[in-house]
C-alpha positions as CSV (number, residue, x, y, z in Angstrom):
1,M,106.4,79.5,57.2
2,T,107.5,77.2,60.0
3,T,106.4,73.6,59.8
4,P,103.7,72.9,62.4
5,P,104.3,70.2,65.0
6,D,101.9,67.8,63.2
7,G,103.7,68.1,59.9
8,T,106.8,66.3,58.7
9,G,110.1,66.6,60.4
10,G,109.9,64.2,63.4
11,A,112.8,65.0,65.7
12,R,113.2,68.4,64.1
13,A,109.6,69.4,64.9
14,E,110.0,68.2,68.5
15,L,113.2,70.3,68.8
16,S,111.3,73.3,67.3
17,M,108.6,72.8,69.9
18,L,111.1,72.7,72.8
19,Q,112.9,75.8,71.5
20,L,109.5,77.6,71.3
21,L,108.6,76.7,74.9
22,L,112.1,77.8,76.2
23,E,111.8,81.1,74.4
24,V,108.2,81.7,75.6
25,G,109.4,80.9,79.2
26,R,112.3,83.2,78.9
27,Q,110.0,86.0,77.7
28,F,107.6,85.6,80.6
29,N,110.3,85.3,83.2
30,Q,112.5,88.2,82.1
31,S,110.3,90.9,80.7
32,L,109.0,93.8,82.9
33,D,106.2,94.8,80.5
34,F,103.6,92.1,80.7
35,R,101.4,93.4,77.9
36,A,104.3,93.7,75.5
37,T,105.4,90.2,76.4
38,L,102.0,88.8,75.5
39,A,102.2,90.4,72.1
40,T,105.7,88.9,71.6
41,V,104.6,85.5,72.6
42,M,101.6,85.7,70.2
43,D,104.1,86.5,67.4
44,R,106.1,83.4,68.2
45,V,102.9,81.2,68.4
46,V,101.7,82.4,65.0
47,S,105.0,81.6,63.4
48,A,105.6,78.2,65.1
49,L,102.1,76.9,64.5
50,S,101.6,78.2,61.0
51,A,98.6,80.0,62.3
52,E,97.0,83.0,60.5
53,R,95.9,84.6,63.8
54,A,96.5,84.1,67.5
55,A,95.0,85.7,70.5
56,L,95.2,85.6,74.3
57,F,92.1,86.4,76.4
58,L,92.0,87.1,80.1
59,V,88.9,86.3,82.1
60,D,87.5,89.2,84.0
61,E,85.7,89.1,87.4
62,D,82.4,88.3,85.7
63,G,83.9,85.3,83.9
64,E,83.9,87.1,80.6
65,P,86.9,86.8,78.2
66,Q,88.6,90.1,77.4
67,L,91.1,90.3,74.6
68,A,94.6,91.0,76.0
69,A,96.9,90.4,73.0
70,A,96.4,89.4,69.4
71,R,98.4,88.9,66.3
72,G,97.3,88.2,62.7
73,M,96.9,89.4,59.2
74,D,94.1,91.9,59.9
75,Q,96.0,94.2,62.2
76,T,93.5,97.0,61.9
77,A,90.7,94.8,63.2
78,I,92.9,93.6,66.0
79,E,93.8,97.1,67.1
80,A,90.0,98.0,67.1
81,Q,89.4,95.1,69.5
82,D,87.4,93.4,66.8
83,F,89.1,90.1,66.7
84,R,86.2,88.0,65.4
85,I,86.3,84.4,66.5
86,S,83.7,81.9,67.8
87,R,82.5,83.2,71.1
88,G,80.7,79.8,71.6
89,L,84.0,78.0,71.3
90,V,85.6,80.4,73.8
91,R,82.9,79.9,76.4
92,E,83.0,76.2,75.9
93,V,86.7,76.1,76.7
94,I,86.2,78.3,79.8
95,Q,83.3,76.1,81.0
96,T,84.9,72.7,80.4
97,R,88.5,73.7,81.2
98,K,89.6,71.6,78.2
99,G,91.3,72.5,75.0
100,V,89.7,72.1,71.6
101,V,91.3,71.4,68.2
102,S,89.7,71.0,64.8
103,S,91.4,70.4,61.5
104,N,88.4,71.8,59.6
105,A,85.8,73.6,61.8
106,M,83.6,74.3,58.7
107,Q,83.0,70.5,58.5
108,D,83.2,69.7,62.2
109,A,79.8,68.7,63.7
110,R,80.9,70.1,67.1
111,F,80.8,73.6,65.6
112,A,77.5,73.2,63.8
113,G,75.8,75.5,66.3
114,F,78.5,78.2,66.1
115,G,77.3,80.7,63.5
116,S,80.6,82.7,63.6
117,V,82.5,79.6,62.3
118,A,80.6,79.8,59.1
119,I,80.4,83.5,58.9
120,N,84.2,83.9,59.4
121,A,85.0,80.8,57.4
122,L,87.1,79.4,60.2
123,R,88.9,76.2,59.2
124,S,91.9,75.1,61.3
125,I,91.1,76.2,64.8
126,M,92.5,75.5,68.3
127,C,92.0,76.9,71.8
128,A,93.6,76.0,75.1
129,P,92.5,77.2,78.6
130,I,94.9,79.1,80.9
131,L,94.5,77.4,84.3
132,Y,95.9,78.4,87.6
133,R,95.2,76.1,90.5
134,G,92.1,74.9,88.8
135,D,90.7,78.3,88.0
136,V,90.4,79.6,84.4
137,R,92.5,82.8,84.1
138,G,92.1,83.0,80.3
139,L,92.7,81.1,77.1
140,V,95.0,81.0,74.1
141,Y,93.4,80.8,70.7
142,V,94.8,80.3,67.2
143,D,93.2,79.7,63.8
144,N,93.9,79.6,60.1
145,R,90.9,80.7,58.0
146,L,92.7,79.8,54.7
147,Q,93.9,76.3,55.3
148,A,92.4,73.1,56.8
149,G,94.3,70.3,58.4
150,I,97.3,72.1,59.9
151,F,96.5,71.5,63.6
152,G,96.4,68.2,65.5
153,E,96.8,66.8,69.0
154,A,100.6,67.6,69.1
155,S,99.7,71.2,68.2
156,L,97.2,71.3,71.0
157,A,99.7,69.9,73.4
158,L,102.2,72.7,72.5
159,L,99.5,75.4,72.8
160,S,98.5,73.9,76.2
161,A,102.1,74.0,77.4
162,I,102.3,77.7,76.3
163,A,99.0,78.4,78.2
164,E,100.5,76.7,81.3
165,Q,103.5,79.1,81.1
166,A,101.2,82.0,80.6
167,A,99.2,81.1,83.7
168,G,102.2,81.7,86.0
169,A,103.1,85.0,84.3
170,I,99.5,86.2,84.5
171,E,99.3,85.4,88.2
172,N,102.6,87.2,88.8
173,A,101.3,90.2,86.9
174,R,98.1,90.2,89.0
175,F,100.2,90.0,92.2
176,D,102.5,92.8,91.0
177,T,99.4,94.9,90.4
178,M,98.1,94.2,93.9
179,K,101.5,95.1,95.4
180,R,101.5,98.4,93.4
181,E,98.0,99.1,94.8
182,I,99.1,98.5,98.3
183,I,102.1,100.7,97.8
184,V,99.9,103.5,96.5
185,V,97.6,103.2,99.5
186,L,100.6,103.4,101.9
187,A,102.0,106.4,100.1
188,N,98.7,108.2,100.2
189,A,98.4,107.4,103.9
190,I,101.7,109.0,104.6
191,E,100.7,112.2,102.8
192,A,97.3,112.3,104.4
193,K,98.8,112.0,107.9
194,D,101.4,114.8,107.4
195,L,100.2,117.9,105.5
196,Y,103.8,119.0,105.2
197,T,104.8,116.0,103.2
198,R,102.3,116.7,100.4
199,G,104.3,116.2,97.1
200,H,107.4,115.1,99.1
201,V,107.1,111.5,98.2
202,E,106.5,112.2,94.5
203,R,109.5,114.6,94.3
204,V,111.9,112.3,96.2
205,T,110.8,109.4,93.9
206,G,111.5,111.5,90.8
207,Y,114.9,112.6,92.1
208,S,115.8,109.0,93.1
209,V,114.9,107.6,89.7
210,A,116.9,110.4,87.9
211,I,119.9,109.5,90.0
212,G,119.4,105.8,89.3
213,R,119.4,106.5,85.6
214,A,122.6,108.6,85.9
215,L,124.3,105.7,87.6
216,G,123.2,103.3,84.8
217,L,121.1,101.0,87.0
218,P,119.4,98.1,85.1
219,A,115.6,98.1,84.6
220,A,114.9,95.6,87.4
221,E,116.8,97.7,89.9
222,M,115.2,100.9,88.7
223,R,111.8,99.4,89.4
224,D,112.8,98.4,92.9
225,L,114.4,101.8,93.5
226,E,111.2,103.6,92.6
227,T,109.3,101.4,95.0
228,A,111.7,102.0,97.8
229,A,111.5,105.8,97.2
230,V,107.7,105.8,97.2
231,L,107.8,103.9,100.6
232,H,110.8,105.5,102.2
233,D,108.7,107.5,104.8
234,V,106.0,104.9,105.4
235,G,107.1,104.6,109.0
236,K,105.8,108.1,109.7
237,I,102.4,106.5,109.9
238,G,103.5,105.5,113.4
239,V,104.8,108.9,114.5
240,P,102.4,110.9,116.7
241,D,100.7,113.8,115.0
242,A,101.9,116.2,117.6
243,I,105.5,115.5,116.6
244,L,104.9,115.0,112.9
245,Q,103.1,118.3,112.5
246,K,104.9,120.4,115.1
247,P,105.4,123.9,113.6
248,G,108.9,124.2,114.9
249,R,112.1,122.3,115.6
250,L,111.9,119.1,117.5
251,D,113.5,118.7,121.0
252,P,115.8,115.8,121.6
253,E,113.1,113.5,122.9
254,E,110.8,114.3,120.0
255,R,113.6,113.8,117.5
256,A,114.3,110.3,119.0
257,V,110.7,109.4,118.4
258,M,110.8,110.7,114.9
259,E,114.0,108.8,114.1
260,R,112.2,105.5,114.8
261,H,110.2,105.9,111.6
262,S,112.8,104.4,109.3
263,A,113.0,101.1,111.3
264,L,109.2,101.1,111.8
265,G,108.8,101.6,108.0
266,E,110.8,98.4,107.4
267,H,108.7,96.6,110.0
268,L,105.4,97.7,108.4
269,I,106.3,96.5,104.9
270,T,107.9,93.2,106.0
271,P,104.7,91.2,105.3
272,I,104.6,92.5,101.7
273,D,106.4,90.3,99.2
274,L,108.9,93.0,98.2
275,P,112.6,92.5,97.4
276,R,114.9,92.6,100.4
277,R,116.8,95.6,99.0
278,V,113.6,97.6,99.0
279,K,112.9,96.9,102.6
280,K,116.6,97.7,103.5
281,A,116.4,101.0,101.7
282,V,113.3,102.0,103.7
283,R,115.2,101.2,106.9
284,Q,118.5,102.8,105.9
285,H,117.6,106.0,104.0
286,H,118.8,108.1,106.9
287,E,122.2,106.4,107.2
288,R,125.3,108.5,106.4
289,W,128.4,107.7,104.4
290,D,130.5,108.5,107.5
291,G,128.5,106.1,109.7
292,K,126.8,108.8,111.8
293,G,123.3,108.2,110.6
294,Y,120.5,106.0,111.9
295,P,119.1,103.5,112.8
296,D,122.2,101.2,112.3
297,G,125.1,103.6,112.0
298,A,126.0,101.8,108.7
299,A,129.0,103.5,107.0
300,G,130.0,103.6,103.4
301,E,128.7,100.7,101.3
302,E,127.4,98.9,104.4
303,A,124.2,100.9,103.7
304,N,122.0,99.7,100.8
305,L,122.6,101.5,97.5
306,F,119.0,102.5,97.1
307,A,119.1,104.0,100.6
308,R,122.2,106.0,99.7
309,I,120.4,107.3,96.6
310,I,117.2,108.2,98.5
311,A,119.3,110.0,101.2
312,V,120.5,112.5,98.6
313,A,117.1,113.0,97.0
314,D,115.3,113.3,100.4
315,T,117.8,115.8,101.8
316,F,117.7,117.9,98.7
317,D,113.9,118.1,98.7
318,A,113.9,118.9,102.5
319,M,116.4,121.7,102.0
320,T,114.5,123.3,99.1
321,S,111.0,123.1,100.6
322,D,109.3,125.6,102.8
323,R,108.3,124.9,106.4
324,P,106.1,127.2,108.6
325,Y,109.2,128.3,110.6
326,R,111.6,128.8,107.7
327,K,111.8,129.3,103.9
328,G,113.3,126.6,101.7
329,L,116.9,127.2,100.5
330,P,117.5,128.4,97.0
331,R,118.3,125.6,94.7
332,E,121.8,126.8,94.1
333,V,122.5,126.8,97.9
334,A,121.1,123.3,98.3
335,T,123.1,122.1,95.4
336,E,126.3,123.4,97.1
337,E,125.3,121.6,100.4
338,V,125.0,118.3,98.5
339,R,128.5,119.0,97.0
340,K,129.9,119.7,100.5
341,G,128.3,116.6,101.9
342,A,129.8,114.2,99.4
343,G,132.1,111.8,101.3
344,A,130.7,112.7,104.7
345,Q,126.9,112.6,104.7
346,F,126.5,111.3,101.1
347,D,128.0,108.5,99.0
348,P,130.4,110.5,96.7
349,A,129.4,108.6,93.6
350,V,125.7,109.1,94.3
351,A,126.2,112.8,95.1
352,E,128.2,113.2,91.9
353,A,125.5,111.6,89.8
354,F,122.8,113.9,91.4
355,L,124.9,117.0,90.7
356,R,125.4,115.8,87.1
357,V,121.6,115.4,86.7
358,L,121.2,118.9,88.1
359,A,123.8,120.4,85.8
360,E,122.3,118.7,82.7
361,G,118.8,119.9,83.6
362,H,117.4,116.4,83.9
363,L,115.9,116.8,87.3
364,P,112.1,116.2,87.3
365,G,110.7,119.5,88.6
366,E,112.3,121.6,91.4
367,G,111.7,121.3,95.1
368,G,110.5,124.2,97.2
369,E,108.9,127.2,95.5
370,G,106.3,127.4,98.3
371,T,105.5,123.7,98.4
372,A,105.3,122.0,101.7
373,S,107.5,119.1,102.5
374,S,109.4,117.5,105.3
375,G,111.9,120.4,105.8
376,S,115.6,120.1,106.8
377,A,115.0,120.5,110.5
378,N,112.4,117.7,110.9
379,A,113.4,115.7,107.8
380,T,114.2,112.6,109.7
């Protein structure tokens, strides 16, 4: 087991502490799965501090600690959310905003009133608050029920440093959740406004993600591509209902109004903290490889990659979906249209990836089949 920071080793122990902090920071900064990251960090904490158990709690809206991740010897109890610790200690740390360490809680007068310390035979025990701008977001807890004297002030300093890193990651996760909720609201607003786009956003998103996988995009780009696809038609919120829901082809003036939706979409999501490539994709998803699209007339790779992906997905769904004035094209016909459009309307590499997904049967669902969508005529 790793020597704890308060044991022998001097410079070696300090180096071990620094390495742990760097590793924890890397985990929080690079991982896309927040819950899985917490579990990994708890594993590292148990090892580095010679702890028997470790847990991270998040404080809910009522100020109550809720177990978010735990590691220890009794995995069955952990998975049953029955991680028994001193609730009195947890509440004290939340209230005082100060860390607590004890080399032997069974003989520590500060814990005399905490029945669970005796019941659970808690000896070495330590807890540090997770603070963000003065507010308690949660706490990190470790203990060793078998050994006394393994935690000290240096251990608490290390745990507090880990808690500080966790605070930023927790806040980022909370912000990401809020952004996802905003995106869902916007996507629902699009579909509520235009009855004919019901299911369109979901299908285009699925097609886009399938293309992204076929192109081998990394995880971070896949996440942003999915966001861009969900939001690609958000600008239609600003298109008059008479145009958006017209049961027929648009005249030139109406089409000009409709074509403003892509630039308007970018404008609407500008205040949201989203990557620039997501916003550009919303603006440019109607650009063409030959430069004859809108709103910028961007040709080739001048258009955002996500936009070039969404353009194929959006067009395929439009062609295969029914409109009041025409039936959707058979999938085979639409597939051939995508093939013909490669190098003119579509990025050849993106079109090829989409055709490969189709051929391999990896497309999530099939457009059309009586479902309403944006249609090829008014799919702008």
